[in-house]
N, C-alpha and C positions, 0 to 999 in steps of 0.2 A: 368542557364539552367533549363528548365522545368523538374520536376520529377513527373512522373505519379503516383508513389507510394504515394507521399505527397498529391496529389489531391485525391487519393482513401481514404487516411486516413481522410482528412477533410470531405469528403462526408460521410464516415462511422460515424464519431463522431457526425455530425449534423443530419443525417437522420436515424441512427440506435441507437447509444448510448444515445443521449439526445433528439432525436425526436423533433428538433426545428420546430416550426410552426409560422404562421403569427402572428405578434404583440408581440411575445416573446421578453423579454429583455435579451440579451445574453452578458455576460462578458467573455472576452478572456484575458488570462494572460500568459506571458512567459518572460524569459530574452531576452535582445536585440539580443543575438546570434541566437535566434529562430524567428526572424522577418518573415522569409518565412512561418513559421507555422501560425503565427497570420494572415497574409494576406490571405492564402488559406482558413482558417476556417471562417474568416470574409466574404469572397466571398460566400462560401456555405451557411452561415446563412442569409446573405442579400438576396440571391436568393430565400430563403424560406419566405421572408417577415418579418424577425426579425429586431429589433432595436439593433445595435451592439455598445458596449463600449469595450474598451481594455486598458490594462495597461502593461507597459514594465518595468521589474525589472532591476535595475542597481546594480549589486552585490557589486561594489566598495563603494556605498553609505552605504549599510548594513554593510560592513566591517568597514567603518569609525565610524558608530554608536557603533559597538562592541568595537573598539579600543580606541575611544576618548570620548564616551558618558558618562555622569554621570548617577546616578540611575534613575532620572526622564526621561532622554532621552531613556535609555534602556527599560523603562517600558511603553513607548508611543506606543499604538497600531498602526498597519499598516492600514491607512485609506482606501487604495485601496482594501485590503482584506476584511475589514469590510463592505464596500459598496457592494462588490460583493456578499458576503454571505447573507447580509440582504435584498437586493433590487432586485437581479436578479432572473429570472425564470430559467436560464441556466448559468452555469459557466464551461467553458472549459479551462483547463490549460495544459501547456507543461513543463516538466522538461527538462533540458538541459542547461549546464553551460559553461561559458568561462574558468572556473577553478574550478574543483570539489574539490580541496583541499584548497580552500581559507580560511576555518575556522580551519584548522588543528592546528594552534598555538594559537588559542583563548582559554582562560582559561575556564574550564567546568562551573565555577560559573557564568561567564558573559553569556555564552550560556544558562544557566538555567534561568537567569533573563530575557533574551530576549525571550525565549520560553513562559514565563508566561505573556508577554505583550499582546498576542493575545488569552489568554485563554477564555475570555468571548465571543469573536468572534468565536472561535472554537466550543464552546458550541452551539451557534446559527447555525453554519454550520452543526453540527452533527444532531441537532434537525430538521432543515429544510430538510436535505437530508432524514432523517428517515420518515418524514411526506409526502414526495413527493413534497413539495413546491419548493425545489431547485433540479433541475436535474444537476448533476455534472459528468464530466468525465475528468480524467487526463491521459496524455500519455507522451511518450518520443520523443523529437526531437533529432536526432543523432548529436552529436558534437564531436570535437576532444578530449575534456576533458574526456567525458564518454568513447570514443573509447580507449583512453590511459588506463583508469581504467580497461577496459575489455581486455587489451593487444591485441588490434586489430588496423588495419588501419581504417581510416574513412570509406573507401569503404566497408571493411569487416563488420564494425559495422552497417552501414546502412543496409546491407544485412541481418544481424542478427536481427535488430530491426523490419524491415518490414516483414521478414519471420515469426517471432514470432507472428505477428498480422495477418498472412495469407494474407497480402496485395500483395503478389506475385500471388495470385489466381485471376481468371477471375472475380469472384463474391465473395469478402470477406464477405459481409453481409450474403449471403447464407451459407457460411462455419461456421460463428459464430452462426447462428440459429441451425445448427447441434450440435455444442458444447452445446448450451443451452438445447436442447432436451435430450442429453445423460446425462448431469449433473443433470437434473431434477429428473432422476430415483434415484440418490444417495441422493439428498436432501430429497425426499419423504421417502426413506428408513431410514434416520437418524432422521427426524422429529418424535418426540414422544419418542425417546430413552432417557434414564436417565444418562448414563455414557459412557465415552470413556476411554479405557485402552490402553495407548500408550507405546509400548516397542521397544527400539532400543539400540544401543551401549551407555552404561552409562545412559540409560533413562528408567525409569519405573514410569509412572505417571498416576493417575486416575483423570479425568476431569469431573466434574458434568455439565450436559447439560439439566437437567430436566426443562421442560417448555420453553426452548429456541428454536428459529426458525433458521433453516439452510438457508443460502442465496446462490443462484446460481449466480456465478460471470462469466458472459459470454460476457464481453465487454460493459456493460452498464455504469459502473462507472470508472473502470480502463481499460486502453487499452495499450498494449495487456493484455488479461485476461487469466483466466484458474485456478479457484480455487472454492472450496465450503467452507464456514466458518460459524461459529456461535460465539456468545459471551457467555463464560461459566458462570456458577454460581460463583458469586464473592467469596463466602466463602466455596466452595466445590471443591477444588483442592488439591491433596496430592501426594507427591512423589518427584522425582528428574528428571531433564531433562538436557541433554547436547546438545548444539547446534553445529552442524558439521561445518557450514560455519562461517566466520567472520560476526559479527553483526555490521551494519553500521547505524549511525544516525547523522544527522547534519554534514555530511562530516567526521565524526570521526569513526575509525574502532576499534572494540574490538574483540579480538580473543580468542577462547576457552572458551566461556561463559558456566558456569554450575550454575544452580539454584536449590535450595532446597525449597520446598513449603509445608506449613502446613495450612490447613483450608483456602486456597486461597491466603495466604500472603507469599511473598518471605522472608524466614527467614535466608537464607544464599546464598551469591553470590560470585563467583570467576571467574577470567579470566586469561588467559596466558599473555595478554597484554591489556592495556587500562582500568585497574581496577578503577582508579580514576574517569574516565569519566563515567563508568558503575555505580559507587556508586552515583555520582552526579545526574544522571538521576533517579535512584531509590529513591532519596531523594527530587525529584522535588515538590511533593505535596502528599496529603493523598491517592490518588489513584494510584500512580506510583509504588507501591510495589504489586499491584494486576494485574490480567490479564484482557484484554479486548477482546481477540480473540483467537480462536483455528481454524486451517484451514488445508485443504489438497490441495496441488498444483497438477494441472492436465494438464499443458501445456507441452506436450512431444516434441514440437518444440523447447523448451528452454532446451538445453542440457549442457550449460556451465554457471558456476558462473561468473558474470560480475561485481560484487560489486555495483549492482544497484538493490535495493529492488523491484522495479516495476517488474522486470523480475525474480529475484532470488527467491522470495517467491512463484512463480508460477511454478518453475521447477517440471516437472512431476516426481513423486517418492519421494517427500518431504512433510513434514508437517511444519507448523510454528505456533508459539504462539507469541502474542504481549502483552507486558506489557503496562499498562496505559488505555487510553480511550476506552470504549466499544461502540458497535453499538446499538443504541436503536431499530433499525428495527429488530434486532435479539433477542431482549429482554434484552440486556445488560444494566446494571445500573452503572457500574464503570465510574467515572468522573476523568479526568486527563488532564493536558496540553500536555502530550506526548502520542504517540502511536508508539511503537518500535517493529517491527516484527523481530523475530529471527528464523532461519531455521535449521531443523533437517533432515538429510538424512535418508530415510527409505528403500533404495534399497538393503541393505545387511543384511537381516534377520529381518527387521522391521516388526512389526505387530500392527494392531489396532483392538480392540474388541469394539463392541457396545452392551451394556448390556450382556457381556460375549459371544457374537457371533462374531467370526472372519470374518471380511468382507474386510480386506485389508492386503496384505502381500508382502514383497519385492518390495515395491513401486508401487503396482498395486491393483486395486479393484478386488474383487472376484465375478464374475458375477453369479456364481452358488448359491449365497445366495438368489436370487430371485426365 
């Protein structure tokens, strides 16, 4: 059955997010459960005169590599991923799985080895995105697996996903341009500041941001979007932070994460559950005990935690910090094979100061600072 919202999504990704033009090389990637997404995005890109390539992920093959592969097989890079990030002008991906818990029983060590397999390609991806050579956008295709994670029916989850992207509106692109304009005020306010002081429940942390650029996330790279972020100074973060929501990475959930940080490095980590996995990620490489991102979620259409970081990190009234890989476009220098976002609720007494000036309280920006 034709879904007008999916057509709107494809049109938005091609004509707003990545601005596909004639003769662009466009790569599209998703799991086989998301074939309708691949088809609609391909149609929209071809209508713009682009050359389209696509790849379909088969999760059962990746599971076989993890379960039965030797060290050489585990360390073999994914060629489709490498080709897309090296040779495409535009790369559009959809998350959405037949089984979101397929890796739950895979050992953390095997997952760590598999993560490192594409570390060189991830560096190329980060650098090309930062330079503008690669225009990328990732989104969610609603599936039963993610609906179950969110404790919704598929119909309810589709409604949630498309409403979060304002695809229920007559002109979603116009709506996202309004978001862009509003967030630009706060990006301009924070550019040039030297420190953020974040205070919330069991959280008191000072994050150095001197010389770093704030990025306005308004549907150009992630969709749905709604955040502003920067990459902090690698060696200038001190304090403690407690993450309110479960931290999810590679299909594994870690609850009650608390981190203590000195001079940018995580010196103590604990969790109520999943500590072994948390420690394995922190031990991935030289950059995995440092932070690559600090951000403020601004999408107040997302009101529910759904165990999906694409949406959860953008919940209006939250902040998140990511361990691992930084964003060069924001001035970040930390290099890692991982990038793991963890979310802190700010709606009950949370405060953020920029250079000692209070600009955010109880999950809301304070307009009077202007």
